[in-house]
N, C-alpha and C positions, 0 to 999 in steps of 0.2 A: 509340607514340598518338604523333606531334608534336607541340608546343604549339600549333599553327595546330587541329588538328583538335580536341582537346580542349576548346580554349576554345571551337571551334562545337559541340561536344558538352555543355557545361556553359550553352552560350547556350539550347538547347533544356530546360533545367529552368523548371519553374514559378516566376514572381516569388519562392513564396513557400518552395519546396523550397533556390533559392538561398540563403536567409535562414540555412542550417544548416550549418555546418562541416561538411567531411569526419570523418568517424566514426576517430580513433586508435583500432589494435589496444592494447590493456593484457593485460600481460603475468596468468596466472590466476594467482592467489594463490597461494605455496608451501601442500602439504596438512599439512606442521606444523602451521599456522598455525591457530593459537585461530580462528574465522569470529564476529565477532560486530557485525557491519558494516551488516546488510542483511535481518535480522530472520526469518530462517528456522526453523523450527520441527527441530532436528535429531536426533528418537526415531525409530526404525522402527517401519512402517507394522505398525500389526494380520498374524496371519497369513490372516486369512481375507480383508483387501485385501492382503495382498500376494496371498495365490492368484490373487484376481479378474486382478491385472497379470501374471499369468503363464499362465494358463486366455487370456485376450483373445492373446497372442502369436502362440497355435495359430490365429488369422484377420487374421493379418500380412497374408498377398495381397489382403483385399476389404478395398473401400472400407469406413469409417466407414457409421455409416448416417447418414442424411440429416434434417438440421434436427436432430439431437442429441434426437429423439422420446424416447427409452428412459429418458437425463439428465432429460431436461424433465420427462417425468411421474414418476420418481423422484421429484426436487426439489419441486413442486408436494405430490408423498403425504406428502412429511418436514413439510413446512412450512403446511400447509392452503390451501393455493393450487391451481389451476386450472391443468393444463398450457400455457394460453395465458396468462398471466400470468408466464411462466416464460422466459430466451433462458436459454444455455448459453453459454458460450466460451472462446478457448484463455485462460483466464487473466482478470481482470476486466479488465486495461490494454487485451484486444481490444473489451471490450467500451468502454469511456470512447471509443478510438476511432469506434466507429461512433459513439455519442453526440454526437461533433464533428461525426463526418459531416454527421449527417440533419440537425441544428441551427443550423450554422452555415454561412454566405455568409460571403465575404468582405468585412468591413469592419462584423459585426456583431460586438457583445460578449458575454464571460463574463465572471462574474466567480467565484473564489474564499477560501475563507475562508485566511487566509495570518498562518503557515504553514502551507501543505499540502504535496500529493505535487508534485512539479518536474515530474515529466514531462508535467502536463496545461499547461504555459507549453508545448509543442514540438509539441502537440497544437494550440494555439490557433496556435500561427505557422501548423503547415501547410493548416490550413484558413483564414490571411488575415485572422485572426481579435484586436479590440483585447483582451488578459490585463488585467483589472482584479483585483488583490488586497486581500482586506480583510480589515483588524484586527479580531482576536477584540476581542470585551468585557473587560471588569474581570472579572477573576479564569477568564479563558477562558468566557464567557457571549456566546451567540450575538449583536450587532449589530443588533436587526431595524428600528429607525428607518433607516439604514443602506443594509439589505440595501432597506428595501419603498421606500422615499425616496430615498434616499441617490445616491453616484456608482452602486451596484448594479441601480439604478430601473426601468433600460433592456437588463439584462442580457438574453441569450435563456435563458440556465439560470446558477446558483448550482450550485456545485460545494460540498460539507462536507463531511468524514470525522472518524464517530464511534465510535470514539474516532478521535483525532488522528491524524496525524502528518506530523511529526515528535515532538511536544508529548505525546503522550499522555494526553491532558484526554480526558476526558467530557463531554458536554453534557445535562444533563437533555432524557428525549422527550417531556413539554413541552414543553419550548422547541422543540424540532424541530417538532412538531404548531401551533404559535400560527405559526411562521411557514409552511406549507403551509396552513392555512388563510387567512389576510392575504395570500396572494400569487396569481398566476394565474398565472406561471409553473413551468416545468420546478426542482423542487429534485431536483440525485442527488447521493443522499447512501451514500454511500460506508461502509460496514461490517462493512471489513477485519479489524479486532482485535474483531471482538464478541464472540467465547467467551471476552472474557477481560475482560469489561464485567460491569455490576451489569444492565444491559435492552439491550432494541434494538427497532429500529422495524418491524416485520417486520406487528403486526399496524395500523398504517396506511396497510397499501397498500389494503384496500380501505376505505378512509376518504376519499381523498383521490386524484383521477386525473391529479394534476399530483408525483407521486413516484415515483420511481425510484429502485430499493435498488440496489447490488453489495453484492455477500460472493464471498471467494475458499477454495477449500483449501488457499491453500499456507502460510499461517499458524499457525489452528492445527490443521490435520488434515494438516502434512510433508509434503504434494506440491509443493512449489513450481515442483520439475524436471518435472512429468509435465501443469500449468500447466492448472487446471481454475478457473473464474472464473462466478458464476451474476448473474440479474440478472432483478428480481422488478416489476409496475408491471401499470398500463393493458393491455388486450390490445391495445385499437390501437394503443399506445406500442410496445409490446413486437413486437406485430406489421412494424410499420414496418422496426423496427431487422433484425427478423430477415431481414428481405426486403430487405437491401443485406450481410448478412454471408455472406460468402465460402464456397464451396460446400466441406463436407467439411473446414469450420474446426476440429475437435477430431477427435484419432484416436481409434483402437479402445481404446486402456491407458487414455485420458483417462477416455472413457466408458466402459466398467470399474470404473475404480476408484473416479469419481465416484457410481457408483449402490451399490458398495458403502459408502463409504464414510457414504453417508445413510441405509444401511441401516443404519449397526452405530454410530454416533455416541456412544454409550453409552461402546463400548471406547478412545474419547481423555478417558472423566475423570478418570481417572487424570494423565496428560497436561497435561491445565488446569492440574488443582489445584498440581502440581510448578511450573510456570511463576508462578504468582500468590505461590503463597512461594516462589521464588525471586527472585521484582520485592521482594518485602517485603523480604526478606533482603537483595538487595545493596542497595538502599536505606538503608536503615538502613546500612549499612556504608560508604558511599559519604560518607552527613552526616555522619560519625565522622568521616571521613579528610578534612574541607574542604569537600567537593563540596555543591552546590547542589542537590539531586533535584526533580522540579516530577512531582508525583504522578501516576502512569500508571495507565491502566485496558488497556493495552496488553502486546505480549510483549517492551514494551523499556522502556531509562527515557532519557528526556533529562538531564544533569542539567549544571548550571556547573561550571565545571572552576575550583579555589581562585584566586587572585588571583595577579598576576604574569608568568602565560603563556597563550596563548589555547589554541583548541580546535583549531587544528591541529597545534601544538607537540606537546599531548596523546597526538594519534594519530600523529604521526612517533614518538614514544617508546614507545610499547603498539607498534606493529610495529615496532620493533627487539626489540624484546623475545615478537613472534612474536605478539600481541594484537592484531585489524585491528576497529575504531570508525570510524562515518560519525561526518561534521564536514561542516556548512550554511553557505553562503554569507549569506543573510539578514540581515538588521539582527538584532539581536536576539542572535544567535544563533551572532556568532563566537568566544563565549567557551563553547561547549559542544559537549559531543562527546554523541553516543547509540550505547547501550552494548545489543544485543539478551540475550535473556535465553534463557541454553542449560543443558546440564548441568550438574550440581552444580560436576563439574568442570571443566565449563570456565572456569563464577563462579568459580571460586575463583584456576582460575590467574591471569580477571581481576584480583583483587580482590590477592594476592600481587603481582603487576606493578606493578598503580598501588602498593602500599607500598611498592614498592623504590624505585620513581620519586621517590615526596616523601623518602625517604630519603634517594636522594642528590643532591634540591634542597638541602635540610635541610645535606650536608656540604659541599655545593659542589663534585661527583662528576659533575655532568649532563654528557651527552655532546653536549649539542644545544643552540644556541647559543637565547635570544629570539629571538621577531620581532621 
């Protein structure tokens, strides 16, 4: 395609799509790396859940069930809700996209507690919306005054995650209920990591019609690659979102695995106990090595690195040792790394790599230059 033709094609993009740079492909991580950068749960499926996936392959020639009825019914039964209070998605990220499309027009504002899930910025750009980032209050509390009467007062909806990503902090449900009670706007509560937390907000669904609660099976049920997300809310809101959802948005394996997980959630109890135990063990170990670790209620830890280096330097140093961790450009997080909680062997490898790097630093043998 000539440059002139390319420019003609690009000029036909919507003004909002033009704001996004073309994505560049990045190589897949080396299979030998310890992958602790995307908060996956590395454990195998329980046998009954795995069997449901294999059985679903026998129906690969059929379209999946329309409107995800079976999965929605199973979720309603598992969580004590009606089917019409449930929407199912190709991961909770699809459901987030539906919310932006349903509630925002160009020029509208949306507010997110920050730092938060960065994908929301892209969704706002695509809708031509103003994206407001509201800082957490003291000790990671909800700043109710700002949300109700400050910069976020005209936002069409407010996004908050509990536990929060990337900090892992948890807001008591009573604080969230106060926000719901005092606001007449939609509150989108992302509970992606709630199975590692002390409480959840599901009981508020029938009390507040302005609550839309999101869940994913990627973190606590080890199916990030299968893509299963759920949303819970008032039937009128859920129905409007389902109405704009893509036809056959989920596949037959996602349906079968989701239904099986909902029927066998207790099979994951030991998995969740392991994550919490390793989270505490690694937190203590990092603290002893000079890191400042934010108390976490998720399946990851946010740790401020020892003085003298920044998060990017630590990420690169760990990658040289085949350990992958995440870093963030947000103000205040430049000197932090986020570490997913994996198997004991993975966490031992991570801690050994950290110790090696610190030892090389003390002896002046570091291979990387400071930023």
